TITI-618453 format. One record per residue (C-alpha): residue in one letter; x, y, z. Coordinates in Angstrom, 3 decimals, decimal comma. Last residue first. Layout:
% TITI-618453
r|c1|c2|c3
A|X|Y|Z
...
//
This chain:
% TITI-618453
r|c1|c2|c3
S|59,015|150,870|171,471
W|60,401|149,472|174,746
F|64,008|149,442|173,437
D|63,413|153,077|172,420
L|63,957|154,234|175,992
Q|67,249|156,085|175,377
N|65,698|158,394|172,816
I|68,679|160,425|171,662
E|68,884|164,223|171,317
C|71,852|166,057|169,839
R|72,776|169,333|171,480
S|74,272|172,614|170,318
G|75,686|175,564|172,256
F|78,811|174,010|173,811
S|80,552|171,966|171,120
F|78,514|173,245|168,165
Y|79,191|176,866|169,082
L|82,853|176,238|169,874
I|83,298|174,474|166,524
V|81,722|177,388|164,651
V|83,787|180,089|166,406
A|87,037|178,134|165,901
Y|86,136|177,518|162,231
V|85,637|181,239|161,640
I|89,009|181,976|163,248
L|90,717|179,190|161,275
V|89,222|180,361|157,972
T|90,359|183,928|158,678
L|93,900|182,748|159,445
Y|94,107|180,786|156,198
I|92,696|183,689|154,171
C|95,207|186,082|155,749
F|98,029|183,582|155,182
C|96,990|183,063|151,565
V|97,085|186,837|150,980
L|100,514|187,051|152,589
D|101,762|184,149|150,457
V|100,459|185,845|147,310
K|102,401|188,975|148,262
N|105,483|186,886|149,061
A|105,263|185,124|145,689
F|105,062|188,458|143,852
R|108,018|189,883|145,747
H|110,023|186,717|145,168
H|109,329|186,667|141,433
I|110,237|190,365|141,087
A|113,484|189,747|142,972
N|114,257|186,801|140,687
K|113,795|189,015|137,626
H|116,037|191,715|139,075
D|118,671|189,148|139,896
Q|118,426|187,741|136,365
A|118,747|191,215|134,820
A|121,777|192,013|136,993
M|123,406|188,695|136,079
K|122,739|189,269|132,384
N|124,218|192,763|132,526
L|127,306|191,451|134,328
F|127,801|188,758|131,706
K|127,388|191,289|128,862
V|129,965|193,634|130,390
V|132,447|190,802|130,909
K|131,916|189,465|127,416
Q|132,380|192,919|125,853
L|135,666|193,434|127,723
A|137,031|190,111|126,499
T|136,003|190,832|122,927
N|138,350|193,850|122,560
K|137,818|194,684|118,942
E|139,701|193,416|115,854
E|136,850|193,915|113,405
E|137,171|190,324|112,302
S|137,665|189,205|115,849
A|134,632|191,204|116,880
K|132,526|189,671|114,124
I|133,601|186,206|115,168
D|132,951|186,974|118,841
S|129,593|188,570|117,997
K|128,616|185,454|116,112
S|129,756|183,235|119,000
E|127,879|185,362|121,517
E|124,736|185,343|119,398
E|124,991|181,587|119,147
N|125,576|181,314|122,892
D|122,574|183,547|123,581
T|120,419|181,335|121,402
D|121,726|178,250|123,216
K|120,862|179,866|126,568
L|117,378|180,746|125,413
L|116,826|177,147|124,373
S|118,317|175,893|127,675
D|115,920|178,122|129,612
K|112,935|176,874|127,619
S|113,997|173,259|128,104
K|114,527|173,864|131,823
S|111,076|175,342|132,237
L|109,480|172,431|130,425
S|111,342|169,872|132,552
C|110,591|171,712|135,817
P|106,837|171,573|135,386
W|105,109|174,881|134,657
L|104,008|176,928|137,674
T|106,058|179,955|136,727
G|108,213|182,632|138,357
C|111,061|180,152|138,689
K|112,085|180,324|142,353
A|109,255|182,294|143,936
L|106,601|180,408|141,954
R|108,034|177,013|142,912
T|108,062|178,029|146,563
L|104,526|179,373|146,149
V|103,277|176,032|144,840
M|104,974|174,012|147,579
S|103,721|176,380|150,301
Q|100,146|176,063|149,037
L|100,426|172,269|148,984
T|101,530|172,259|152,634
S|98,686|174,571|153,691
L|96,189|172,381|151,840
V|97,515|169,284|153,645
L|97,295|170,976|157,055
I|93,774|172,269|156,369
V|92,585|168,795|155,378
L|94,085|167,147|158,471
C|92,611|169,758|160,819
F|89,174|169,490|159,189
C|89,104|165,710|159,567
F|90,210|165,975|163,200
H|87,387|168,411|163,945
K|84,850|166,276|162,086
R|85,766|163,384|164,372
I|85,522|165,713|167,388
I|81,869|166,301|166,511
P|81,074|162,899|167,940
S|78,416|161,043|165,914
C|74,935|161,374|167,387
Q|73,050|158,328|166,110
G|76,156|156,262|166,492
G|79,883|156,371|166,010
G|82,538|155,078|168,367
P|84,647|157,266|170,589
L|88,300|157,898|169,773
L|90,761|156,131|172,043
D|91,316|153,180|169,730
N|92,236|155,532|166,866
L|94,691|157,415|169,067
I|97,864|155,931|167,565
I|96,628|156,259|164,000
L|95,394|159,820|164,548
F|98,725|160,953|166,025
M|100,610|159,242|163,204
I|98,561|161,289|160,727
F|99,182|164,469|162,740
S|102,919|163,851|162,847
L|103,002|163,185|159,114
V|101,203|166,457|158,418
L|103,436|168,411|160,824
T|106,602|166,948|159,286
V|105,341|167,898|155,825
K|104,839|171,439|157,147
F|108,427|171,631|158,447
S|109,909|170,234|155,224
I|107,910|172,732|153,194
R|108,941|175,697|155,350
E|112,640|174,853|155,313
G|112,711|174,344|151,547
G|115,412|176,918|150,787
G|113,135|179,650|149,492
L|109,692|180,372|150,901
P|111,013|181,948|154,066
L|109,637|180,809|157,471
S|107,063|183,140|159,054
F|104,250|181,030|157,578
S|105,378|178,275|159,990
V|103,600|180,126|162,830
V|100,220|179,070|161,398
D|101,357|175,432|161,128
A|102,601|175,496|164,731
V|99,186|176,787|165,832
I|97,493|173,937|163,910
I|99,772|171,386|165,606
L|99,067|172,929|169,026
I|95,299|172,720|168,492
S|95,523|169,059|167,445
P|97,645|168,267|170,515
L|95,088|170,024|172,817
V|92,023|168,165|171,552
L|93,014|164,521|171,969
Y|95,490|163,816|174,811
L|94,787|166,837|177,031
F|91,097|167,242|176,220
P|90,441|163,540|176,712
N|92,137|163,726|180,159
E|90,399|166,857|181,449
S|86,885|166,242|180,119
R|85,545|164,141|182,976
M|82,422|162,757|181,384
K|79,013|163,086|182,962
L|76,530|160,285|183,593
S|72,979|160,504|184,962
V|71,517|157,064|185,596
W|67,737|156,715|185,258
L|66,922|153,398|186,933
Y|64,007|151,712|185,232
N|60,477|150,543|185,845
R|58,216|149,410|183,032
D|55,623|147,196|184,710
D|54,203|150,014|186,806
R|53,287|152,051|183,741
G|53,366|155,809|184,278
G|54,515|156,344|180,712
K|57,908|154,870|181,499
A|58,501|154,392|185,222
N|61,275|156,200|187,049
L|63,859|155,603|189,781
E|66,665|158,130|189,942
V|70,452|157,878|189,955
E|72,580|161,043|190,034
E|75,995|162,404|189,058
T|77,835|159,242|188,107
L|81,205|160,529|186,875
W|82,996|159,152|183,847
D|86,697|159,350|182,923
G|87,668|156,468|185,201
R|84,943|155,583|187,714
N|84,009|158,182|190,329
A|80,564|157,700|191,886
S|81,857|155,003|194,231
T|78,461|154,363|195,879
T|74,932|155,292|194,943
S|71,588|155,122|196,731
V|68,111|154,225|195,528
K|65,066|154,175|197,809
G|61,849|152,183|197,590
F|60,506|150,182|194,685
N|57,371|148,026|194,647
L|57,835|145,309|192,036
F|54,976|143,150|190,722
M|55,252|139,444|190,039
G|53,439|136,925|187,857
C|49,919|136,766|186,544
G|47,968|139,371|184,602
K|48,590|137,818|181,219
L|52,312|137,216|181,828
A|54,682|138,686|184,409
W|58,338|137,945|185,126
V|60,366|140,633|186,809
N|61,725|144,042|185,862
I|64,785|146,248|186,148
A|65,222|148,607|183,158
I|68,630|150,245|183,511
P|68,426|153,600|181,750
C|71,312|155,810|180,563
F|71,364|159,587|180,835
D|73,891|161,842|179,117
S|76,931|164,074|179,462
A|79,724|164,809|177,025
F|82,399|167,516|177,119
P|84,913|165,212|175,388
Y|82,781|164,696|173,301
N|79,907|167,062|172,492
Y|78,118|164,572|170,210
L|78,938|161,671|172,526
N|75,351|160,902|173,525
V|75,691|157,463|175,081
E|73,948|154,835|173,004
C|73,319|152,528|175,953
G|73,604|148,763|175,706
V|73,607|147,649|179,315
V|76,136|145,327|180,917
T|74,756|144,037|184,201
N|76,195|142,798|187,458
M|73,452|142,017|189,962
I|73,784|141,157|193,655
V|70,783|139,778|195,522
M|69,603|140,508|199,063
H|66,916|138,729|201,105
E|64,081|139,364|203,484
I|61,097|137,017|203,721
T|57,742|137,842|205,313
G|55,766|134,712|206,246
N|54,186|136,144|209,430
S|56,828|134,371|211,548
H|59,663|136,166|209,790
V|62,119|134,486|207,365
L|65,687|135,733|206,879
L|67,909|134,463|204,076
D|70,931|132,207|203,836
K|73,629|131,549|201,233
N|74,281|135,269|201,039
G|74,186|138,044|198,468
H|72,536|135,710|196,018
K|73,668|135,904|192,425
M|72,402|137,712|189,366
T|74,288|137,989|186,090
T|73,248|140,212|183,218
Q|74,658|140,572|179,702
V|73,261|142,821|176,976
G|70,729|144,368|179,326
N|67,815|146,396|177,963
T|65,146|144,422|179,854
V|67,251|143,788|182,945
H|66,146|140,690|184,873
L|65,156|139,906|188,425
E|64,484|136,417|189,761
P|62,302|136,046|192,826
T|63,306|133,510|195,506
W|61,654|130,158|196,194
I|62,796|128,102|199,149
K|65,446|125,481|199,988
S|68,419|126,975|198,068
V|68,364|130,165|200,140
P|69,135|128,194|203,286
L|66,857|129,345|206,109
V|67,394|131,767|208,985
V|64,587|132,102|211,510
M|62,347|134,849|212,811
D|59,909|135,538|215,677
H|60,730|132,202|217,328
H|58,736|130,382|219,961
Y|57,344|127,693|217,705
V|53,949|126,669|218,989
S|52,807|130,028|220,332
T|54,700|131,707|217,503
D|52,374|130,070|214,981
W|54,108|129,727|211,662
S|54,484|131,431|208,253
L|56,386|129,845|205,345
D|53,358|128,800|203,299
P|52,029|132,349|203,503
D|54,992|133,587|201,403
E|55,485|137,325|201,685
W|58,081|139,426|199,917
S|61,192|141,509|200,633
L|64,171|142,206|198,431
M|67,326|144,327|198,888
V|69,163|144,862|195,611
Q|72,925|145,397|195,429
L|73,661|146,654|191,940
H|76,857|146,782|189,891
S|77,028|148,575|186,550
E|78,591|148,138|183,143
F|78,246|150,599|180,293
R|77,909|150,081|176,584
L|78,459|152,223|173,504
D|81,007|149,886|171,834
K|83,796|152,499|171,767
T|82,421|154,692|174,551
D|82,669|151,821|177,050
V|81,574|153,134|180,456
S|82,805|151,246|183,512
L|81,805|150,057|186,989
T|78,905|152,365|187,827
E|77,599|151,593|191,330
Y|74,011|151,358|192,608
V|72,709|150,358|196,050
I|69,020|149,517|195,682
L|66,785|149,668|198,748
P|63,230|148,801|199,805
V|62,534|146,531|196,829
S|59,169|144,994|197,726
I|57,914|142,047|195,683
N|54,128|141,795|195,373
S|53,068|138,405|194,074
I|50,220|138,505|191,565
C|47,661|135,790|190,759
S|45,002|137,970|192,424
P|43,841|135,063|194,623
S|47,443|134,465|195,742
Q|50,078|131,844|195,008
P|53,628|132,056|196,312
Q|56,152|131,336|193,533
S|57,527|127,818|193,592
L|60,214|126,157|195,721
A|58,293|125,938|198,993
E|59,706|122,518|199,907
K|57,428|122,191|202,978
A|60,162|120,143|204,685
I|62,331|123,209|204,884
L|59,710|124,994|206,977
M|59,315|122,065|209,389
//
């Protein structure tokens, strides 16, 4: 008898509104995509509503409740206002109908919601994301949802933890209901594969100042650090969070680390050149000047040799003494160059270390003492 009524349209009432009770919502976070700023959730929604056309007289039909196929009667359709992709399916092929026309049913919803998760303090991020569950209503007619309890299951999903789920209504309006999902990121894994390697590379660069300027060991080591950091960024590009209204401060951290590594390498190159030649002129100019001085010395030597031969002196002894004097003067000159380069290197090291300490204080302040606010309900604006 009930199936024959073909109650496939929304129950009509004098107020033109059907009250749909939602006594329970079981919520589960499936995944959080920090690259595209979306998160996927799974909801089991218990529904209850009244359809007077499906009531019966228990004195005629001696049943308090019956089970009907869900395809034979009307069921409410839920939608997510801020959902990018939402699927809703029936939890069972049958539903329960009471003699007074009350119907009980369960639907399962999988929804992908566009949520600009606040990643400013990444990887120590936490934020709220709304899931706006509503039904059809137009010009005072349609459906109205009466919500009950909300429970969560499987709070641990990957790097994100679902701390709490609350039911709210924007501006006190009953037609703008949403689940307020509190999310917190597990910072252990991102810290280990993103932040810690960058810190270790910077520490290795600081320790590399203990290597001598001569010989090229320091430069080769610093170049290796720069290349390693660049490869590190390339490999982890897919793991870095996407941009948005609150761009992650960790992007600025990586930018600073790369710049400071390159500047440290350039500083070592300049000081190595200064320690070796005592000048910052290109090698070709320095060599031409040295060769000119050498030719002048050779001419003086040849003239002195001719004069010595004419005066019949011991030229061999004079050459040895002159060679030793030149070697001593060159060693003294090189020692002066090295001392000057080492003093400049010490000053650069102090400046470098001071900049790193100041940067560490600033980055810690912005990571833990600063917040970036995002209006997560702007889709209703």
